[in-house]
N, C-alpha and C positions, 0 to 999 in steps of 0.2 A: 729603578727610580726614574721617574719622567725628568727629561731635561728641558721641555717646553710644554706650554698648553696653548691650545687654539681656540679662539672664539669660534662657534659654529659657522659663523657667516665669513670667515676668512676663506674658505673654500669658493664660496660663491663670488668673492672679490677677485680670487685668483683666476676662475674659470671666465668670469666675465673680460678681465684684461687680456687673457691669452686668447680668447675667442676674437677680441678686436685685432690683436696683432696677427693671428692666423689668417683674418681677412684681407690683411695687407699683404703678406707673403707667407708661404707655406712653412718656411723654416723659422719665421720670426717669433711666433708663439712659444716654440721650444727653446730658443735662445733665451726669451724673457723668463720661462719657467727656471731654466739654468742659473739665471742671474738672481731671481728670488730666493731659490734653493741656497745659494752661495751666501748671500747676505743673511738669511735666516742662520745658517750654521755660525756666520761670524757673531750674530746676536746671541746665539746659545754659548759660544765660546768666551765671548767679552761682552756682556749686556751693558755692563756700566761704562762702556767706552763710547756710548752714544749719548749725545745731548737730550736734555728735557725740552719737549716741544709744546707742552701744556700740562700743568699740575705735575702728576706722577707719570705721564705718558712720555715716551722717548721715541723717536724716530730714526730709521735706518733707511737712507736713500739705495734705491736699487741700481747698481752699476748699469750705465749706458742707457737707462730708461727713466722717465720722470715719474718714478713711483716711489712712495714711502712705505715701509713696514711700521705699523705703529703698534707699540707694545709697553708693558709695564714690567717691572721686576718685582715679583711676589716672594719673598722668602728665598731669594737667590734664583729663582726659576723664572724665566722670561714667559710672560703671558701675553701672546700675540693677538692683538685685537682686530687688525685690519690692515688692508693694503690699499692705499689711497693715492690717487693721481695727484702730484705735487701742486697742480694749479687748481684743484677742487677746493671748495669753500672749507676752511679749517674747522670751523665750529662742528661740522658733522664728523670730524675724526675721533671726537673724544665722547661721542653719545652712547657708545655700546658699553655694556657691563658684562663681565665674565659670569656666565651661568655656574652655579656650584657644582662642583664634580661630585660623584657618588661617594658617600662617607665623609663629605666635608660638612662643617657646620651650615646650616641653612637647609639641609636635606631632609630634616626631620619633619614627619607629618605634624601639621598644626592640630591641637586639639580644639574641639568646638564646644 
């Protein structure tokens, strides 16, 4: 059983932020990755311990870095939508929608 779902663009968010930190210092990107993994594990273990930041969206602040993991809880499973800089415009944080996973409602071919 899945413990979390990721929006496909989450990997892009993470790669962009890691690239930025790697450009500052060789080990900084790796420390950022470790901090992101740590907060995601906490989100998986205790998703309801994080406050709502807009509608159903919740935010988990990455330790020692100004980034927020933006997620919702769907049927007890965290759906991670993005990794956002805390100073970025907040309206963009909530614009993503989670694509339907294989076998979920919405995957059926539409009849013409």
